[in-house]
C-alpha positions in Angstrom: 39.9 -10.5 62.5 39.3 -9.5 58.9 39.8 -6.0 57.6 37.0 -3.5 58.0 35.2 -2.3 54.8 37.0 0.5 53.0 35.4 3.9 52.6 34.9 5.4 49.2 38.3 7.2 49.2 40.3 4.1 50.2 40.5 5.1 53.8 39.5 2.4 56.4 36.1 2.8 58.1 37.9 3.4 61.4 39.3 6.5 63.0 41.6 7.3 65.9 41.4 10.4 68.2 44.7 11.0 70.1 45.0 13.0 73.2 48.4 14.9 73.4 49.4 15.5 77.0 50.2 12.2 78.7 50.3 10.4 75.3 52.8 12.2 73.1 54.4 14.3 75.8 54.9 14.0 79.5 55.3 17.4 81.0 58.0 19.0 78.8 59.4 15.6 77.6 58.2 14.2 74.3 57.8 10.5 73.5 60.4 8.9 71.2 57.6 6.6 70.0 55.2 9.2 68.8 56.5 9.7 65.3 56.7 6.0 64.6 53.2 5.4 66.0 51.8 8.0 63.6 53.7 6.4 60.7 52.1 3.1 61.4 48.6 4.6 61.6 49.2 6.5 58.3 50.6 3.3 56.6 47.4 1.5 57.6 45.4 4.3 55.9 43.5 5.1 59.1 42.3 8.7 59.6 43.3 10.4 62.8 42.8 13.6 64.7 44.3 15.1 67.9 42.0 16.4 70.6 43.3 18.1 73.6 41.8 20.1 76.5 44.8 22.4 76.1 45.7 25.0 73.4 47.4 27.7 75.3 45.7 30.4 73.3 47.4 29.3 70.1 45.7 29.0 66.7 45.2 25.4 65.4 47.7 26.0 62.6 50.4 27.2 65.0 49.7 24.5 67.6 49.9 21.8 64.8 53.2 23.1 63.5 54.7 23.2 67.0 53.4 19.7 67.7 54.8 18.3 64.5 58.2 19.8 65.2 58.3 18.4 68.7 57.1 14.9 67.7 59.5 14.7 64.8 62.4 16.0 66.9 61.8 13.3 69.5 61.5 10.4 67.1 63.9 7.6 66.8 66.5 7.7 64.0 64.6 5.0 62.2 61.3 7.0 62.4 63.1 10.2 61.2 64.0 8.4 58.0 60.3 7.9 57.2 57.4 10.2 56.5 57.3 13.4 58.5 54.2 14.8 60.3 53.3 17.2 57.5 53.3 14.3 55.0 51.0 12.4 57.3 48.4 15.2 57.6 49.3 16.8 60.9 47.8 20.2 60.3 45.1 22.6 61.5 42.4 20.3 60.2 43.5 17.4 62.3 44.3 19.5 65.4 41.3 20.0 67.7 42.1 22.3 70.7 39.8 22.8 73.6 38.2 25.9 72.1 38.3 24.8 68.4 34.5 24.0 68.3 33.8 27.7 69.2 34.8 28.8 65.7 31.8 27.2 64.1 29.4 26.5 67.0 29.7 29.7 69.0 31.6 32.6 67.3 29.1 33.1 64.4 26.4 34.2 66.9 28.8 36.4 68.8 30.8 38.0 66.0 29.4 41.5 66.5 28.7 41.2 70.3 30.9 42.4 73.1 32.5 39.4 74.9 34.9 39.2 77.8 37.9 37.0 76.9 39.8 35.1 79.6 43.2 33.5 79.1 46.8 34.3 78.5 49.1 35.3 76.8 46.9 38.2 75.8 48.3 38.5 72.3 47.7 34.9 71.5 44.2 34.6 72.7 43.2 37.8 71.1 44.7 36.5 67.8 42.5 33.4 68.0 39.4 35.5 68.8 40.1 37.7 65.8 40.6 34.6 63.6 37.3 33.2 64.8 35.6 36.5 63.8 35.0 37.9 67.3 35.2 41.5 66.4 34.4 43.0 69.8 36.3 40.7 72.1 37.8 42.4 75.2 40.6 40.8 77.1 40.1 40.8 80.9 43.4 42.5 81.6 42.6 45.2 79.0 39.3 45.8 80.7 40.9 46.0 84.1 43.5 48.4 82.8 40.8 50.6 81.3 39.1 50.6 84.7 42.1 51.1 87.1 40.2 50.8 90.3 38.7 47.4 89.4 41.8 45.7 90.7 43.4 47.4 93.7 46.2 45.0 93.8 47.3 46.0 90.2 47.6 49.5 91.4 49.6 48.5 94.5 51.9 46.3 92.4 52.5 49.1 89.9 53.3 51.6 92.6 55.3 49.2 94.7 53.3 49.8 97.9 50.7 48.0 100.0 47.1 48.1 98.8 45.9 49.2 102.2 44.6 52.8 102.5 47.1 53.9 105.1 50.1 52.9 103.0 48.9 53.3 99.4 49.9 56.6 97.8 49.1 55.6 94.3 46.4 57.4 92.3 44.5 55.9 89.4 46.3 56.2 86.1 45.0 58.8 83.6 46.8 57.2 80.7 44.8 55.7 77.9 45.0 51.9 78.0 46.0 49.9 75.0 42.7 48.0 74.4 40.2 47.2 71.6 37.4 48.0 74.0 35.8 51.1 72.5 32.2 50.3 73.5 32.3 50.6 77.3 28.6 51.2 77.4 27.8 48.2 75.3 26.7 45.2 77.3 28.8 42.0 77.5 26.9 39.1 75.9 29.2 36.3 76.9 32.4 35.4 78.8 34.8 33.0 77.0 37.4 31.3 79.2 39.7 30.2 76.4 42.6 29.0 78.5 44.1 29.5 81.9 44.5 33.2 83.0 47.8 34.2 84.6 46.1 36.6 87.0 43.4 34.6 88.7 42.3 37.5 91.0 41.8 39.9 88.2 40.1 37.4 85.9 37.8 36.2 88.7 36.9 39.8 89.6 36.1 40.7 86.0 34.0 37.6 85.5 31.9 38.0 88.6 31.4 41.7 87.8 30.1 40.8 84.3 27.9 37.9 85.6 26.3 40.4 88.0 25.8 43.1 85.4 26.3 43.0 81.6 27.5 46.6 81.9 29.6 46.3 85.1 31.2 49.8 84.8 27.7 51.3 85.1 25.7 49.0 87.3 26.8 46.7 90.2 23.9 44.3 89.7 21.1 44.3 87.1 18.1 42.1 88.1 16.4 42.7 84.7 19.3 41.5 82.6 19.4 38.0 80.9 22.0 35.6 82.3 25.4 36.2 80.7 26.7 32.8 79.5 30.2 31.9 80.6 31.8 29.3 78.3 34.7 27.1 79.7 36.8 25.3 77.1 38.5 22.9 79.4 36.9 21.0 82.4 40.2 19.5 83.7 40.7 20.4 87.4 44.2 19.0 87.3 46.8 18.5 84.6 50.3 17.0 84.4 53.0 19.7 84.1 56.7 19.7 85.0 56.0 19.6 88.7 56.1 16.0 90.2 52.4 16.2 91.1 49.4 17.5 89.1 48.7 21.2 89.0 45.4 23.1 89.0 43.8 23.7 85.6 40.9 25.6 84.1 38.4 23.3 85.9 39.8 24.7 89.2 39.2 28.2 87.9 35.6 27.3 87.2 35.1 26.0 90.8 36.5 29.2 92.2 34.4 31.4 89.9 31.2 29.4 90.8 31.9 29.8 94.5 32.7 33.5 94.3 29.7 34.3 92.1 27.4 32.6 94.7 29.2 34.5 97.5 28.7 37.8 95.6 25.0 37.1 95.0 24.7 36.4 98.8 26.4 39.8 99.6 23.9 41.5 97.2 21.1 39.8 99.1 19.8 37.9 96.1 17.6 35.0 97.4 19.7 31.9 98.1 17.2 29.6 96.4 17.9 31.3 93.0 21.7 30.9 93.1 21.9 27.4 91.7 19.5 28.3 88.9 21.6 31.4 88.0 24.8 29.3 87.8 23.0 26.6 85.7 21.7 29.3 83.3 25.2 30.9 82.8 27.9 28.2 83.1 28.5 26.2 79.8 31.2 23.5 79.5 33.2 22.5 76.4 36.2 20.2 76.0 36.6 16.5 76.7 34.4 14.7 77.9 31.5 16.9 76.8 29.1 15.8 74.1 29.7 19.0 72.2 33.4 18.3 71.8 32.9 14.6 70.9 30.3 15.5 68.2 32.7 18.0 66.8 35.6 15.6 66.6 33.3 12.9 65.1 32.5 15.3 62.3 36.2 15.9 61.7 36.8 12.1 61.6 33.8 11.5 59.3 35.2 14.1 56.9 38.5 12.4 56.8 37.2 8.8 56.6 34.1 9.5 54.4 32.5 6.4 55.9 29.0 5.7 57.0 29.8 2.9 59.5 32.8 3.9 61.7 34.5 2.5 64.7 36.4 5.2 66.6 39.2 4.8 69.1 40.2 7.3 71.8 43.8 7.1 72.9 44.3 9.0 76.2 45.8 9.0 79.7 42.8 10.4 81.7 39.9 8.1 82.7 37.9 11.1 83.8 38.1 13.0 80.5 39.2 10.7 77.6 37.5 7.5 78.7 34.5 9.3 80.1 34.1 10.9 76.7 34.1 7.5 75.1 31.5 6.2 77.6 29.2 9.2 77.0 29.6 9.0 73.2 28.5 5.3 73.2 25.5 6.3 75.3 24.6 9.1 72.9 24.8 6.8 69.8 22.9 4.0 71.4 20.1 6.4 72.4 19.9 7.6 68.8 19.5 4.1 67.4 21.9 2.0 65.5 23.9 4.6 63.5 26.9 2.4 63.1 29.2 4.5 65.3 31.0 2.8 68.2 33.8 4.0 70.4 36.5 2.2 72.3 39.0 3.7 74.7 42.7 2.9 75.0 44.3 4.1 78.2 48.1 4.7 78.4 50.3 4.6 81.5 52.4 7.6 80.5 50.2 10.4 82.0 47.5 10.8 84.7 46.4 7.1 84.8 48.4 4.8 87.0 47.9 1.0 87.6 45.3 0.5 90.2 43.2 3.5 89.1 39.7 3.0 87.8 39.8 2.7 84.0 36.3 3.9 83.4 35.5 1.2 80.9 38.6 1.4 78.8 38.9 -1.5 76.3 42.6 -2.0 77.2 45.5 -0.3 78.9 48.8 0.1 77.0 52.3 1.1 78.2 52.4 4.0 75.7 51.3 5.4 72.3 53.3 2.7 70.4 51.5 -0.1 72.2 48.2 1.6 71.9 48.5 1.9 68.1 49.6 -1.7 67.8 46.6 -2.9 69.8 44.2 -0.9 67.6 45.6 -2.1 64.4 45.5 -5.7 65.6 42.0 -5.3 66.8 41.0 -4.0 63.3 43.0 -6.6 61.4 45.1 -4.0 59.8 48.6 -5.2 60.9 
């Protein structure tokens, strides 16, 4: 196959989006082939970005720096003698975290609004919120601390007693909590689930309270209030951690919140026939495989490639997110006419996907990131 046309800046009119978990790392282990694979992509002058449903509450700059350090450290001796990640453009501009689209597509409309922030560690997620311009973000744990009776289990844990009335001798703390929440009477305008919360009970309780009333400290349920949107950055129900088998992720938190919100509405005697509509009006999903995230990463790749006709590749380990995003992206572009954008998916066997699983339309299956890059470059005639 002949080489594709060059873009105006000398970059090839092709781009690659790499997943991270299951591609460059497996649990806590990092692939020795990652650095060399990126060097081959850079040598072929092919623009690339990283798109993950993770982020851990880190800024893009900090995540990119940590990623570069891990990939470089795990590389082979031969790869370590070549260009490093920084030289190849691994930075905040090429690092797309699950919540990265929020900075331009969500935060501007909420910058002066009170929002409930869900995710941990608290210092990290609050730092991201501040960087995005969310001046009135309130962390769920800070809100619970400000309202000591919100979580009876927190009180019991702090006092070292049972939460039951016959055993609990604790009294609500009168100490002033360390929090940025100085507008307790101001209504919440949104809930942002940035990453996985450490305390599911407390986070779920806070979220349900806010969904029922924008001013939950004043009113249990407000039938006149507009629905409070709750934005989830990551739809993955399961993810590959150090444990031998997948663990629950943010998608599982969403399922739990949806079930508890409906249960709470039922207890408030809100008509059952309105429950699904209320959920639909409030719950908003981001991250792979959503259209919002794929449009965002396409814009990033367009900026790097500066090409009108582009063929994109997604290298990932998850048929339900990575390959599903590819499938939806192709449907989107076909529906919009011939805009020259086409996607192809490359599955790797180093993560969630295992032989025998449904590939969800992947163009090919590779043993790892090295083989995935080789296949793409051969397909494009760039070897």
